[in-house]
PyMOL Python script that loads the backbone (N, CA, C, O; Angstrom):
from pymol import cmd

cmd.read_pdbstr("""\
ATOM      1  N   MET A   1       0.754  -1.011  -0.020  1.00  0.00           N
ATOM      2  CA  MET A   1       0.141  -0.140   0.039  1.00  0.00           C
ATOM      3  C   MET A   1       0.930   1.206  -0.038  1.00  0.00           C
ATOM      4  O   MET A   1       1.952   1.362   0.630  1.00  0.00           O
ATOM      5  N   THR A   2       0.462   2.131  -0.826  1.00  0.00           N
ATOM      6  CA  THR A   2       1.363   3.472  -0.937  1.00  0.00           C
ATOM      7  C   THR A   2       0.480   4.698  -0.343  1.00  0.00           C
ATOM      8  O   THR A   2      -0.730   4.711  -0.564  1.00  0.00           O
ATOM      9  N   VAL A   3       0.977   5.532   0.269  1.00  0.00           N
ATOM     10  CA  VAL A   3       0.316   6.418   0.808  1.00  0.00           C
ATOM     11  C   VAL A   3       0.923   7.817   0.449  1.00  0.00           C
ATOM     12  O   VAL A   3       2.104   8.013   0.734  1.00  0.00           O
ATOM     13  N   THR A   4       0.264   8.704  -0.098  1.00  0.00           N
ATOM     14  CA  THR A   4       0.865   9.999  -0.562  1.00  0.00           C
ATOM     15  C   THR A   4       0.252  11.091   0.244  1.00  0.00           C
ATOM     16  O   THR A   4      -0.958  11.312   0.265  1.00  0.00           O
ATOM     17  N   ALA A   5       1.027  11.670   0.813  1.00  0.00           N
ATOM     18  CA  ALA A   5       0.404  13.039   1.663  1.00  0.00           C
ATOM     19  C   ALA A   5       0.876  14.253   0.907  1.00  0.00           C
ATOM     20  O   ALA A   5       2.023  14.258   0.458  1.00  0.00           O
ATOM     21  N   THR A   6       0.010  15.361   0.720  1.00  0.00           N
ATOM     22  CA  THR A   6       0.408  16.593   0.271  1.00  0.00           C
ATOM     23  C   THR A   6       0.049  17.596   1.172  1.00  0.00           C
ATOM     24  O   THR A   6      -1.048  17.770   1.704  1.00  0.00           O
ATOM     25  N   ALA A   7       1.277  18.362   1.316  1.00  0.00           N
ATOM     26  CA  ALA A   7       1.239  19.307   2.459  1.00  0.00           C
ATOM     27  C   ALA A   7       1.109  20.716   1.651  1.00  0.00           C
ATOM     28  O   ALA A   7       1.667  20.851   0.563  1.00  0.00           O
ATOM     29  N   THR A   8       0.535  21.495   2.094  1.00  0.00           N
ATOM     30  CA  THR A   8       0.338  22.810   1.517  1.00  0.00           C
ATOM     31  C   THR A   8       0.670  23.928   2.387  1.00  0.00           C
ATOM     32  O   THR A   8      -0.018  23.938   3.408  1.00  0.00           O
ATOM     33  N   THR A   9       1.453  24.800   2.301  1.00  0.00           N
ATOM     34  CA  THR A   9       1.734  25.871   3.321  1.00  0.00           C
ATOM     35  C   THR A   9       1.465  27.335   2.682  1.00  0.00           C
ATOM     36  O   THR A   9       1.900  27.556   1.552  1.00  0.00           O
ATOM     37  N   THR A  10       0.861  28.190   3.281  1.00  0.00           N
ATOM     38  CA  THR A  10       0.869  29.469   2.837  1.00  0.00           C
ATOM     39  C   THR A  10       1.750  30.427   3.592  1.00  0.00           C
ATOM     40  O   THR A  10       1.875  30.432   4.817  1.00  0.00           O
ATOM     41  N   ALA A  11       2.365  31.256   2.726  1.00  0.00           N
ATOM     42  CA  ALA A  11       3.330  32.137   3.432  1.00  0.00           C
ATOM     43  C   ALA A  11       2.658  33.347   3.895  1.00  0.00           C
ATOM     44  O   ALA A  11       1.724  33.874   3.292  1.00  0.00           O
ATOM     45  N   GLU A  12       3.167  33.769   4.988  1.00  0.00           N
ATOM     46  CA  GLU A  12       2.545  35.071   5.649  1.00  0.00           C
ATOM     47  C   GLU A  12       2.900  36.066   4.763  1.00  0.00           C
ATOM     48  O   GLU A  12       4.009  36.125   4.231  1.00  0.00           O
ATOM     49  N   PRO A  13       1.698  37.114   4.525  1.00  0.00           N
ATOM     50  CA  PRO A  13       1.990  38.215   3.763  1.00  0.00           C
ATOM     51  C   PRO A  13       2.848  39.250   4.572  1.00  0.00           C
ATOM     52  O   PRO A  13       2.712  39.516   5.766  1.00  0.00           O
ATOM     53  N   LEU A  14       3.802  39.808   3.651  1.00  0.00           N
ATOM     54  CA  LEU A  14       4.556  40.834   4.367  1.00  0.00           C
ATOM     55  C   LEU A  14       3.709  42.251   4.479  1.00  0.00           C
ATOM     56  O   LEU A  14       2.842  42.620   3.688  1.00  0.00           O
ATOM     57  N   PRO A  15       4.121  42.875   5.524  1.00  0.00           N
ATOM     58  CA  PRO A  15       3.436  44.132   5.758  1.00  0.00           C
ATOM     59  C   PRO A  15       3.497  44.999   4.700  1.00  0.00           C
ATOM     60  O   PRO A  15       4.549  45.052   4.061  1.00  0.00           O
ATOM     61  N   ALA A  16       2.473  45.760   4.363  1.00  0.00           N
ATOM     62  CA  ALA A  16       2.298  46.678   3.277  1.00  0.00           C
ATOM     63  C   ALA A  16       3.424  47.886   3.319  1.00  0.00           C
ATOM     64  O   ALA A  16       3.743  48.400   4.392  1.00  0.00           O
ATOM     65  N   GLU A  17       3.881  48.211   2.319  1.00  0.00           N
ATOM     66  CA  GLU A  17       4.907  49.398   2.442  1.00  0.00           C
ATOM     67  C   GLU A  17       4.294  50.466   1.488  1.00  0.00           C
ATOM     68  O   GLU A  17       3.841  50.284   0.358  1.00  0.00           O
ATOM     69  N   THR A  18       4.385  51.656   2.224  1.00  0.00           N
ATOM     70  CA  THR A  18       3.987  52.935   1.497  1.00  0.00           C
ATOM     71  C   THR A  18       4.969  53.588   0.772  1.00  0.00           C
ATOM     72  O   THR A  18       6.087  53.702   1.274  1.00  0.00           O
ATOM     73  N   VAL A  19       4.722  54.058  -0.379  1.00  0.00           N
ATOM     74  CA  VAL A  19       5.732  54.695  -1.212  1.00  0.00           C
ATOM     75  C   VAL A  19       5.241  56.061  -1.550  1.00  0.00           C
ATOM     76  O   VAL A  19       4.160  56.153  -2.133  1.00  0.00           O
ATOM     77  N   THR A  20       5.829  56.991  -1.287  1.00  0.00           N
ATOM     78  CA  THR A  20       5.306  58.364  -1.693  1.00  0.00           C
ATOM     79  C   THR A  20       6.074  58.921  -2.918  1.00  0.00           C
ATOM     80  O   THR A  20       7.263  59.164  -2.713  1.00  0.00           O
ATOM     81  N   ALA A  21       5.674  59.121  -3.940  1.00  0.00           N
ATOM     82  CA  ALA A  21       6.375  59.730  -5.188  1.00  0.00           C
ATOM     83  C   ALA A  21       6.550  61.176  -4.949  1.00  0.00           C
ATOM     84  O   ALA A  21       5.576  61.800  -4.529  1.00  0.00           O
ATOM     85  N   ARG A  22       7.612  61.762  -5.152  1.00  0.00           N
ATOM     86  CA  ARG A  22       7.919  63.322  -5.128  1.00  0.00           C
ATOM     87  C   ARG A  22       8.231  63.703  -6.548  1.00  0.00           C
ATOM     88  O   ARG A  22       9.100  63.098  -7.175  1.00  0.00           O
ATOM     89  N   ALA A  23       7.568  64.655  -7.051  1.00  0.00           N
ATOM     90  CA  ALA A  23       7.876  65.292  -8.181  1.00  0.00           C
ATOM     91  C   ALA A  23       9.102  66.110  -8.208  1.00  0.00           C
ATOM     92  O   ALA A  23       9.300  66.877  -7.265  1.00  0.00           O
ATOM     93  N   LYS A  24      10.016  66.033  -9.253  1.00  0.00           N
ATOM     94  CA  LYS A  24      11.139  66.851  -9.377  1.00  0.00           C
ATOM     95  C   LYS A  24      10.867  68.300  -9.498  1.00  0.00           C
ATOM     96  O   LYS A  24       9.932  68.683 -10.201  1.00  0.00           O
ATOM     97  N   PRO A  25      11.538  69.036  -8.930  1.00  0.00           N
ATOM     98  CA  PRO A  25      11.275  70.493  -9.412  1.00  0.00           C
ATOM     99  C   PRO A  25      11.690  70.985 -10.680  1.00  0.00           C
ATOM    100  O   PRO A  25      12.842  70.693 -11.002  1.00  0.00           O
ATOM    101  N   ALA A  26      11.000  71.683 -11.494  1.00  0.00           N
ATOM    102  CA  ALA A  26      11.128  71.984 -12.817  1.00  0.00           C
ATOM    103  C   ALA A  26      12.440  72.908 -12.804  1.00  0.00           C
ATOM    104  O   ALA A  26      12.612  73.694 -11.873  1.00  0.00           O
ATOM    105  N   PRO A  27      13.249  72.810 -13.728  1.00  0.00           N
ATOM    106  CA  PRO A  27      14.516  73.320 -13.889  1.00  0.00           C
ATOM    107  C   PRO A  27      14.234  75.069 -14.352  1.00  0.00           C
ATOM    108  O   PRO A  27      13.452  75.496 -15.201  1.00  0.00           O
ATOM    109  N   THR A  28      15.063  75.745 -13.563  1.00  0.00           N
ATOM    110  CA  THR A  28      14.962  77.234 -13.934  1.00  0.00           C
ATOM    111  C   THR A  28      15.700  77.594 -15.311  1.00  0.00           C
ATOM    112  O   THR A  28      16.875  77.287 -15.516  1.00  0.00           O
ATOM    113  N   VAL A  29      15.005  78.180 -16.107  1.00  0.00           N
ATOM    114  CA  VAL A  29      15.742  78.554 -17.382  1.00  0.00           C
ATOM    115  C   VAL A  29      15.721  80.173 -17.381  1.00  0.00           C
ATOM    116  O   VAL A  29      14.744  80.881 -17.139  1.00  0.00           O
ATOM    117  N   THR A  30      16.860  80.535 -17.665  1.00  0.00           N
ATOM    118  CA  THR A  30      17.080  82.167 -17.902  1.00  0.00           C
ATOM    119  C   THR A  30      17.554  82.213 -19.200  1.00  0.00           C
ATOM    120  O   THR A  30      18.401  81.446 -19.656  1.00  0.00           O
ATOM    121  N   ARG A  31      16.866  83.348 -19.952  1.00  0.00           N
ATOM    122  CA  ARG A  31      17.402  83.820 -21.062  1.00  0.00           C
ATOM    123  C   ARG A  31      17.703  85.156 -21.071  1.00  0.00           C
ATOM    124  O   ARG A  31      17.053  86.025 -20.490  1.00  0.00           O
ATOM    125  N   THR A  32      18.818  85.341 -21.816  1.00  0.00           N
ATOM    126  CA  THR A  32      19.463  86.758 -21.736  1.00  0.00           C
ATOM    127  C   THR A  32      19.343  87.333 -23.197  1.00  0.00           C
ATOM    128  O   THR A  32      19.534  86.551 -24.128  1.00  0.00           O
ATOM    129  N   LYS A  33      19.090  88.433 -23.413  1.00  0.00           N
ATOM    130  CA  LYS A  33      19.176  88.973 -24.827  1.00  0.00           C
ATOM    131  C   LYS A  33      20.076  90.179 -24.871  1.00  0.00           C
ATOM    132  O   LYS A  33      19.704  91.106 -24.153  1.00  0.00           O
ATOM    133  N   THR A  34      20.894  90.316 -25.382  1.00  0.00           N
ATOM    134  CA  THR A  34      21.904  91.515 -25.549  1.00  0.00           C
ATOM    135  C   THR A  34      21.449  92.561 -26.762  1.00  0.00           C
ATOM    136  O   THR A  34      21.265  92.142 -27.905  1.00  0.00           O
ATOM    137  N   ILE A  35      21.328  93.597 -26.498  1.00  0.00           N
ATOM    138  CA  ILE A  35      20.960  94.703 -27.477  1.00  0.00           C
ATOM    139  C   ILE A  35      22.083  95.572 -27.583  1.00  0.00           C
ATOM    140  O   ILE A  35      22.536  96.041 -26.539  1.00  0.00           O
ATOM    141  N   ARG A  36      22.591  95.854 -28.644  1.00  0.00           N
ATOM    142  CA  ARG A  36      23.518  96.862 -28.907  1.00  0.00           C
ATOM    143  C   ARG A  36      23.012  98.214 -29.366  1.00  0.00           C
ATOM    144  O   ARG A  36      22.275  98.306 -30.347  1.00  0.00           O
ATOM    145  N   VAL A  37      23.378  99.194 -28.710  1.00  0.00           N
ATOM    146  CA  VAL A  37      22.592 100.603 -29.137  1.00  0.00           C
ATOM    147  C   VAL A  37      23.570 101.553 -29.321  1.00  0.00           C
ATOM    148  O   VAL A  37      24.306 101.937 -28.413  1.00  0.00           O
ATOM    149  N   THR A  38      23.615 101.988 -30.569  1.00  0.00           N
ATOM    150  CA  THR A  38      24.434 103.199 -30.873  1.00  0.00           C
ATOM    151  C   THR A  38      23.838 104.521 -30.935  1.00  0.00           C
ATOM    152  O   THR A  38      23.078 104.775 -31.869  1.00  0.00           O
ATOM    153  N   VAL A  39      24.169 105.641 -29.799  1.00  0.00           N
ATOM    154  CA  VAL A  39      23.586 106.669 -29.756  1.00  0.00           C
ATOM    155  C   VAL A  39      24.377 107.801 -30.413  1.00  0.00           C
ATOM    156  O   VAL A  39      25.462 108.124 -29.929  1.00  0.00           O
ATOM    157  N   ALA A  40      23.841 108.474 -31.587  1.00  0.00           N
ATOM    158  CA  ALA A  40      24.795 109.254 -32.271  1.00  0.00           C
ATOM    159  C   ALA A  40      24.252 110.703 -31.853  1.00  0.00           C
ATOM    160  O   ALA A  40      23.054 110.833 -31.601  1.00  0.00           O
ATOM    161  N   PRO A  41      25.097 111.753 -31.782  1.00  0.00           N
ATOM    162  CA  PRO A  41      24.449 113.109 -31.656  1.00  0.00           C
ATOM    163  C   PRO A  41      23.584 113.503 -32.651  1.00  0.00           C
ATOM    164  O   PRO A  41      23.893 113.277 -33.821  1.00  0.00           O
ATOM    165  N   ALA A  42      22.474 114.098 -32.358  1.00  0.00           N
ATOM    166  CA  ALA A  42      21.561 114.827 -33.385  1.00  0.00           C
ATOM    167  C   ALA A  42      22.174 115.957 -34.153  1.00  0.00           C
ATOM    168  O   ALA A  42      22.583 116.912 -33.493  1.00  0.00           O
ATOM    169  N   ALA A  43      22.297 115.983 -35.473  1.00  0.00           N
ATOM    170  CA  ALA A  43      22.564 117.177 -36.102  1.00  0.00           C
ATOM    171  C   ALA A  43      21.504 118.071 -36.063  1.00  0.00           C
ATOM    172  O   ALA A  43      20.334 117.750 -35.855  1.00  0.00           O
ATOM    173  N   ALA A  44      22.071 119.615 -36.340  1.00  0.00           N
ATOM    174  CA  ALA A  44      20.902 120.666 -36.233  1.00  0.00           C
ATOM    175  C   ALA A  44      20.242 120.414 -37.429  1.00  0.00           C
ATOM    176  O   ALA A  44      20.763 120.100 -38.500  1.00  0.00           O
ATOM    177  N   GLY A  45      18.908 120.590 -37.150  1.00  0.00           N
ATOM    178  CA  GLY A  45      17.957 120.445 -38.379  1.00  0.00           C
ATOM    179  C   GLY A  45      17.411 118.950 -38.572  1.00  0.00           C
ATOM    180  O   GLY A  45      16.498 118.716 -39.365  1.00  0.00           O
ATOM    181  N   ASP A  46      17.995 117.995 -37.833  1.00  0.00           N
ATOM    182  CA  ASP A  46      17.446 116.580 -38.006  1.00  0.00           C
ATOM    183  C   ASP A  46      16.185 116.439 -37.272  1.00  0.00           C
ATOM    184  O   ASP A  46      15.780 115.277 -37.247  1.00  0.00           O
ATOM    185  N   GLU A  47      15.528 117.210 -36.729  1.00  0.00           N
ATOM    186  CA  GLU A  47      14.308 116.990 -36.149  1.00  0.00           C
ATOM    187  C   GLU A  47      13.125 116.675 -37.174  1.00  0.00           C
ATOM    188  O   GLU A  47      13.184 117.255 -38.258  1.00  0.00           O
ATOM    189  N   GLU A  48      12.271 115.983 -36.982  1.00  0.00           N
ATOM    190  CA  GLU A  48      11.329 115.541 -37.779  1.00  0.00           C
ATOM    191  C   GLU A  48      10.108 116.374 -37.753  1.00  0.00           C
ATOM    192  O   GLU A  48       9.723 116.777 -36.655  1.00  0.00           O
ATOM    193  N   GLU A  49       9.398 116.707 -38.905  1.00  0.00           N
ATOM    194  CA  GLU A  49       8.214 117.539 -38.814  1.00  0.00           C
ATOM    195  C   GLU A  49       7.262 116.987 -37.692  1.00  0.00           C
ATOM    196  O   GLU A  49       7.101 115.775 -37.545  1.00  0.00           O
ATOM    197  N   GLY A  50       6.749 117.761 -37.046  1.00  0.00           N
ATOM    198  CA  GLY A  50       5.755 117.196 -35.955  1.00  0.00           C
ATOM    199  C   GLY A  50       6.272 117.691 -34.687  1.00  0.00           C
ATOM    200  O   GLY A  50       5.544 117.499 -33.713  1.00  0.00           O
ATOM    201  N   GLY A  51       7.340 118.267 -34.506  1.00  0.00           N
ATOM    202  CA  GLY A  51       7.815 119.079 -33.290  1.00  0.00           C
ATOM    203  C   GLY A  51       8.602 118.049 -32.451  1.00  0.00           C
ATOM    204  O   GLY A  51       8.533 118.100 -31.223  1.00  0.00           O
ATOM    205  N   ASP A  52       9.237 117.256 -32.985  1.00  0.00           N
ATOM    206  CA  ASP A  52      10.338 116.397 -32.109  1.00  0.00           C
ATOM    207  C   ASP A  52      11.237 117.558 -31.481  1.00  0.00           C
ATOM    208  O   ASP A  52      11.817 118.409 -32.155  1.00  0.00           O
ATOM    209  N   THR A  53      11.263 117.473 -30.224  1.00  0.00           N
ATOM    210  CA  THR A  53      12.246 118.368 -29.495  1.00  0.00           C
ATOM    211  C   THR A  53      13.355 117.501 -28.956  1.00  0.00           C
ATOM    212  O   THR A  53      13.198 116.853 -27.922  1.00  0.00           O
ATOM    213  N   ALA A  54      14.341 117.487 -29.567  1.00  0.00           N
ATOM    214  CA  ALA A  54      15.552 116.820 -29.167  1.00  0.00           C
ATOM    215  C   ALA A  54      16.168 117.639 -28.016  1.00  0.00           C
ATOM    216  O   ALA A  54      16.698 118.714 -28.295  1.00  0.00           O
ATOM    217  N   GLY A  55      16.133 117.181 -26.671  1.00  0.00           N
ATOM    218  CA  GLY A  55      16.412 118.042 -25.558  1.00  0.00           C
ATOM    219  C   GLY A  55      17.831 118.020 -25.325  1.00  0.00           C
ATOM    220  O   GLY A  55      18.180 118.649 -24.326  1.00  0.00           O
ATOM    221  N   GLY A  56      18.845 117.392 -26.067  1.00  0.00           N
ATOM    222  CA  GLY A  56      20.162 117.474 -26.142  1.00  0.00           C
ATOM    223  C   GLY A  56      20.572 116.635 -27.196  1.00  0.00           C
ATOM    224  O   GLY A  56      19.835 116.506 -28.173  1.00  0.00           O
ATOM    225  N   SER A  57      21.723 116.008 -27.121  1.00  0.00           N
ATOM    226  CA  SER A  57      22.458 115.337 -28.284  1.00  0.00           C
ATOM    227  C   SER A  57      22.232 113.836 -28.351  1.00  0.00           C
ATOM    228  O   SER A  57      22.836 113.190 -29.207  1.00  0.00           O
ATOM    229  N   ALA A  58      21.449 113.273 -27.552  1.00  0.00           N
ATOM    230  CA  ALA A  58      21.190 111.898 -27.540  1.00  0.00           C
ATOM    231  C   ALA A  58      19.960 111.616 -28.573  1.00  0.00           C
ATOM    232  O   ALA A  58      19.063 112.455 -28.660  1.00  0.00           O
ATOM    233  N   TYR A  59      19.931 110.473 -29.322  1.00  0.00           N
ATOM    234  CA  TYR A  59      18.692 110.355 -29.958  1.00  0.00           C
ATOM    235  C   TYR A  59      18.567 108.683 -29.722  1.00  0.00           C
ATOM    236  O   TYR A  59      19.497 107.878 -29.669  1.00  0.00           O
ATOM    237  N   TYR A  60      17.180 108.434 -29.603  1.00  0.00           N
ATOM    238  CA  TYR A  60      16.716 106.974 -29.506  1.00  0.00           C
ATOM    239  C   TYR A  60      15.765 106.622 -30.507  1.00  0.00           C
ATOM    240  O   TYR A  60      14.734 107.279 -30.648  1.00  0.00           O
ATOM    241  N   ALA A  61      16.040 105.627 -31.216  1.00  0.00           N
ATOM    242  CA  ALA A  61      15.099 105.280 -32.297  1.00  0.00           C
ATOM    243  C   ALA A  61      13.851 104.755 -31.814  1.00  0.00           C
ATOM    244  O   ALA A  61      12.893 104.840 -32.582  1.00  0.00           O
ATOM    245  N   ASN A  62      13.680 104.219 -30.666  1.00  0.00           N
ATOM    246  CA  ASN A  62      12.425 103.622 -30.101  1.00  0.00           C
ATOM    247  C   ASN A  62      12.785 103.529 -28.550  1.00  0.00           C
ATOM    248  O   ASN A  62      13.882 103.788 -28.055  1.00  0.00           O
ATOM    249  N   CYS A  63      11.705 103.132 -27.928  1.00  0.00           N
ATOM    250  CA  CYS A  63      11.613 103.000 -26.449  1.00  0.00           C
ATOM    251  C   CYS A  63      12.679 101.922 -26.103  1.00  0.00           C
ATOM    252  O   CYS A  63      13.404 102.043 -25.116  1.00  0.00           O
ATOM    253  N   THR A  64      12.745 100.905 -26.920  1.00  0.00           N
ATOM    254  CA  THR A  64      13.617  99.831 -26.547  1.00  0.00           C
ATOM    255  C   THR A  64      14.951 100.211 -26.550  1.00  0.00           C
ATOM    256  O   THR A  64      15.729  99.590 -25.826  1.00  0.00           O
ATOM    257  N   ALA A  65      15.386 101.209 -27.303  1.00  0.00           N
ATOM    258  CA  ALA A  65      16.803 101.699 -27.490  1.00  0.00           C
ATOM    259  C   ALA A  65      17.144 102.411 -26.348  1.00  0.00           C
ATOM    260  O   ALA A  65      18.234 102.265 -25.796  1.00  0.00           O
ATOM    261  N   ALA A  66      16.069 103.360 -25.862  1.00  0.00           N
ATOM    262  CA  ALA A  66      16.123 104.090 -24.701  1.00  0.00           C
ATOM    263  C   ALA A  66      16.248 103.480 -23.514  1.00  0.00           C
ATOM    264  O   ALA A  66      17.050 103.896 -22.678  1.00  0.00           O
ATOM    265  N   ARG A  67      15.469 102.424 -23.305  1.00  0.00           N
ATOM    266  CA  ARG A  67      15.651 101.292 -22.196  1.00  0.00           C
ATOM    267  C   ARG A  67      16.964 100.775 -22.018  1.00  0.00           C
ATOM    268  O   ARG A  67      17.581 100.717 -20.954  1.00  0.00           O
ATOM    269  N   ALA A  68      17.328 100.417 -23.104  1.00  0.00           N
ATOM    270  CA  ALA A  68      18.807  99.568 -23.247  1.00  0.00           C
ATOM    271  C   ALA A  68      19.654 100.605 -22.908  1.00  0.00           C
ATOM    272  O   ALA A  68      20.624 100.110 -22.335  1.00  0.00           O
ATOM    273  N   ALA A  69      19.772 102.026 -22.999  1.00  0.00           N
ATOM    274  CA  ALA A  69      20.833 102.831 -22.818  1.00  0.00           C
ATOM    275  C   ALA A  69      20.570 103.310 -21.346  1.00  0.00           C
ATOM    276  O   ALA A  69      21.424 103.996 -20.785  1.00  0.00           O
ATOM    277  N   GLY A  70      19.460 102.978 -20.737  1.00  0.00           N
ATOM    278  CA  GLY A  70      19.264 103.222 -19.310  1.00  0.00           C
ATOM    279  C   GLY A  70      18.809 104.715 -19.243  1.00  0.00           C
ATOM    280  O   GLY A  70      19.108 105.428 -18.284  1.00  0.00           O
ATOM    281  N   ALA A  71      18.033 105.180 -20.365  1.00  0.00           N
ATOM    282  CA  ALA A  71      17.433 106.594 -20.315  1.00  0.00           C
ATOM    283  C   ALA A  71      16.034 106.518 -20.009  1.00  0.00           C
ATOM    284  O   ALA A  71      15.551 107.505 -19.455  1.00  0.00           O
ATOM    285  N   ALA A  72      15.263 105.513 -20.267  1.00  0.00           N
ATOM    286  CA  ALA A  72      13.893 105.566 -20.253  1.00  0.00           C
ATOM    287  C   ALA A  72      13.312 105.511 -18.666  1.00  0.00           C
ATOM    288  O   ALA A  72      13.801 104.681 -17.899  1.00  0.00           O
ATOM    289  N   PRO A  73      12.437 106.267 -18.285  1.00  0.00           N
ATOM    290  CA  PRO A  73      11.626 107.176 -19.257  1.00  0.00           C
ATOM    291  C   PRO A  73      12.198 108.351 -19.575  1.00  0.00           C
ATOM    292  O   PRO A  73      12.808 109.002 -18.727  1.00  0.00           O
ATOM    293  N   VAL A  74      12.066 108.748 -20.827  1.00  0.00           N
ATOM    294  CA  VAL A  74      12.611 110.127 -21.287  1.00  0.00           C
ATOM    295  C   VAL A  74      11.659 111.188 -21.066  1.00  0.00           C
ATOM    296  O   VAL A  74      10.604 111.099 -21.693  1.00  0.00           O
ATOM    297  N   HIS A  75      11.833 112.236 -20.249  1.00  0.00           N
ATOM    298  CA  HIS A  75      10.925 113.393 -20.249  1.00  0.00           C
ATOM    299  C   HIS A  75      11.166 114.397 -21.340  1.00  0.00           C
ATOM    300  O   HIS A  75      12.234 114.490 -21.946  1.00  0.00           O
ATOM    301  N   ALA A  76      10.092 115.155 -21.556  1.00  0.00           N
ATOM    302  CA  ALA A  76      10.182 116.201 -22.459  1.00  0.00           C
ATOM    303  C   ALA A  76      11.268 117.228 -21.907  1.00  0.00           C
ATOM    304  O   ALA A  76      11.117 117.808 -20.831  1.00  0.00           O
ATOM    305  N   GLY A  77      12.233 117.381 -22.626  1.00  0.00           N
ATOM    306  CA  GLY A  77      13.353 118.541 -22.321  1.00  0.00           C
ATOM    307  C   GLY A  77      14.565 117.674 -22.188  1.00  0.00           C
ATOM    308  O   GLY A  77      15.672 118.144 -22.450  1.00  0.00           O
ATOM    309  N   ASP A  78      14.411 116.371 -21.775  1.00  0.00           N
ATOM    310  CA  ASP A  78      15.606 115.710 -21.415  1.00  0.00           C
ATOM    311  C   ASP A  78      16.355 115.041 -22.722  1.00  0.00           C
ATOM    312  O   ASP A  78      15.699 114.664 -23.693  1.00  0.00           O
ATOM    313  N   PRO A  79      17.572 114.946 -22.665  1.00  0.00           N
ATOM    314  CA  PRO A  79      18.550 114.522 -23.879  1.00  0.00           C
ATOM    315  C   PRO A  79      17.824 113.399 -24.311  1.00  0.00           C
ATOM    316  O   PRO A  79      17.479 112.506 -23.537  1.00  0.00           O
ATOM    317  N   GLY A  80      17.502 113.408 -25.877  1.00  0.00           N
ATOM    318  CA  GLY A  80      16.899 111.968 -26.461  1.00  0.00           C
ATOM    319  C   GLY A  80      15.531 111.991 -26.310  1.00  0.00           C
ATOM    320  O   GLY A  80      14.932 110.983 -26.687  1.00  0.00           O
ATOM    321  N   TYR A  81      14.934 112.845 -25.876  1.00  0.00           N
ATOM    322  CA  TYR A  81      13.315 112.754 -25.821  1.00  0.00           C
ATOM    323  C   TYR A  81      12.871 113.159 -27.317  1.00  0.00           C
ATOM    324  O   TYR A  81      13.428 114.021 -27.996  1.00  0.00           O
ATOM    325  N   GLY A  82      11.889 112.465 -27.661  1.00  0.00           N
ATOM    326  CA  GLY A  82      11.248 112.979 -28.967  1.00  0.00           C
ATOM    327  C   GLY A  82       9.882 112.483 -29.054  1.00  0.00           C
ATOM    328  O   GLY A  82       9.600 111.456 -28.438  1.00  0.00           O
ATOM    329  N   ARG A  83       9.011 113.081 -29.736  1.00  0.00           N
ATOM    330  CA  ARG A  83       7.629 112.554 -29.614  1.00  0.00           C
ATOM    331  C   ARG A  83       7.326 111.231 -30.337  1.00  0.00           C
ATOM    332  O   ARG A  83       6.260 110.652 -30.127  1.00  0.00           O
ATOM    333  N   HIS A  84       8.262 110.736 -31.198  1.00  0.00           N
ATOM    334  CA  HIS A  84       8.225 109.712 -31.464  1.00  0.00           C
ATOM    335  C   HIS A  84       8.162 108.299 -30.359  1.00  0.00           C
ATOM    336  O   HIS A  84       7.635 107.216 -30.613  1.00  0.00           O
ATOM    337  N   LEU A  85       8.808 108.666 -29.197  1.00  0.00           N
ATOM    338  CA  LEU A  85       8.847 107.910 -28.097  1.00  0.00           C
ATOM    339  C   LEU A  85       7.513 108.033 -27.012  1.00  0.00           C
ATOM    340  O   LEU A  85       7.273 107.226 -26.115  1.00  0.00           O
ATOM    341  N   ASP A  86       6.787 109.150 -27.310  1.00  0.00           N
ATOM    342  CA  ASP A  86       5.699 109.520 -26.474  1.00  0.00           C
ATOM    343  C   ASP A  86       4.359 109.146 -27.149  1.00  0.00           C
ATOM    344  O   ASP A  86       3.686 109.982 -27.753  1.00  0.00           O
ATOM    345  N   ARG A  87       3.979 107.754 -27.007  1.00  0.00           N
ATOM    346  CA  ARG A  87       2.607 107.416 -27.636  1.00  0.00           C
ATOM    347  C   ARG A  87       1.544 108.297 -27.203  1.00  0.00           C
ATOM    348  O   ARG A  87       0.872 108.889 -28.048  1.00  0.00           O
ATOM    349  N   ASP A  88       1.316 108.448 -25.885  1.00  0.00           N
ATOM    350  CA  ASP A  88       0.088 109.027 -25.374  1.00  0.00           C
ATOM    351  C   ASP A  88       0.245 110.529 -25.141  1.00  0.00           C
ATOM    352  O   ASP A  88      -0.603 111.153 -24.503  1.00  0.00           O
ATOM    353  N   GLY A  89       1.358 111.121 -25.670  1.00  0.00           N
ATOM    354  CA  GLY A  89       1.596 112.671 -25.758  1.00  0.00           C
ATOM    355  C   GLY A  89       1.410 113.224 -24.294  1.00  0.00           C
ATOM    356  O   GLY A  89       0.775 114.266 -24.130  1.00  0.00           O
ATOM    357  N   ASP A  90       1.936 112.567 -23.263  1.00  0.00           N
ATOM    358  CA  ASP A  90       1.866 113.341 -22.002  1.00  0.00           C
ATOM    359  C   ASP A  90       3.417 113.837 -21.376  1.00  0.00           C
ATOM    360  O   ASP A  90       3.680 114.066 -20.196  1.00  0.00           O
ATOM    361  N   GLY A  91       4.237 113.911 -22.428  1.00  0.00           N
ATOM    362  CA  GLY A  91       5.631 114.366 -22.189  1.00  0.00           C
ATOM    363  C   GLY A  91       6.515 113.356 -21.510  1.00  0.00           C
ATOM    364  O   GLY A  91       7.612 113.694 -21.063  1.00  0.00           O
ATOM    365  N   VAL A  92       6.133 112.316 -21.436  1.00  0.00           N
ATOM    366  CA  VAL A  92       7.151 111.060 -20.989  1.00  0.00           C
ATOM    367  C   VAL A  92       7.155 110.211 -22.065  1.00  0.00           C
ATOM    368  O   VAL A  92       6.076 109.880 -22.557  1.00  0.00           O
ATOM    369  N   GLY A  93       8.449 109.704 -22.621  1.00  0.00           N
ATOM    370  CA  GLY A  93       8.491 108.679 -23.609  1.00  0.00           C
ATOM    371  C   GLY A  93       9.274 107.445 -23.064  1.00  0.00           C
ATOM    372  O   GLY A  93      10.021 107.474 -22.086  1.00  0.00           O
ATOM    373  N   GLY A  94       9.018 106.449 -23.773  1.00  0.00           N
ATOM    374  CA  GLY A  94       9.541 105.136 -23.422  1.00  0.00           C
ATOM    375  C   GLY A  94       9.207 104.553 -22.006  1.00  0.00           C
ATOM    376  O   GLY A  94       9.947 103.905 -21.266  1.00  0.00           O
ATOM    377  N   GLU A  95       7.786 104.982 -21.795  1.00  0.00           N
ATOM    378  CA  GLU A  95       7.330 104.324 -20.399  1.00  0.00           C
ATOM    379  C   GLU A  95       6.560 103.076 -20.680  1.00  0.00           C
ATOM    380  O   GLU A  95       6.111 102.406 -19.751  1.00  0.00           O
TER     381      GLU A  95
END
""", "prot")
cmd.dss("prot")
cmd.show_as("cartoon", "prot")
cmd.util.cbc("prot")
cmd.orient("prot")
């Protein structure tokens, strides 16, 4: 006579482990744009029709050029002020 016995064992479950995922911080991106501005003295008679009053010898083609030169805002009577910089006509250009 042959007797066969089968034994079954159940493993004890391991305790649950909690894992918390943390997001990585976004990288900081810094962009720099270099603008070269050449300021030439305004010659006599270079004022445009419309009453540009060059208050000195500086000239800025636009507000970006005035800001890049560290002159903005430019007030009426200041070197480099021109009506083309003063969109709202309040006497302050490049604001």
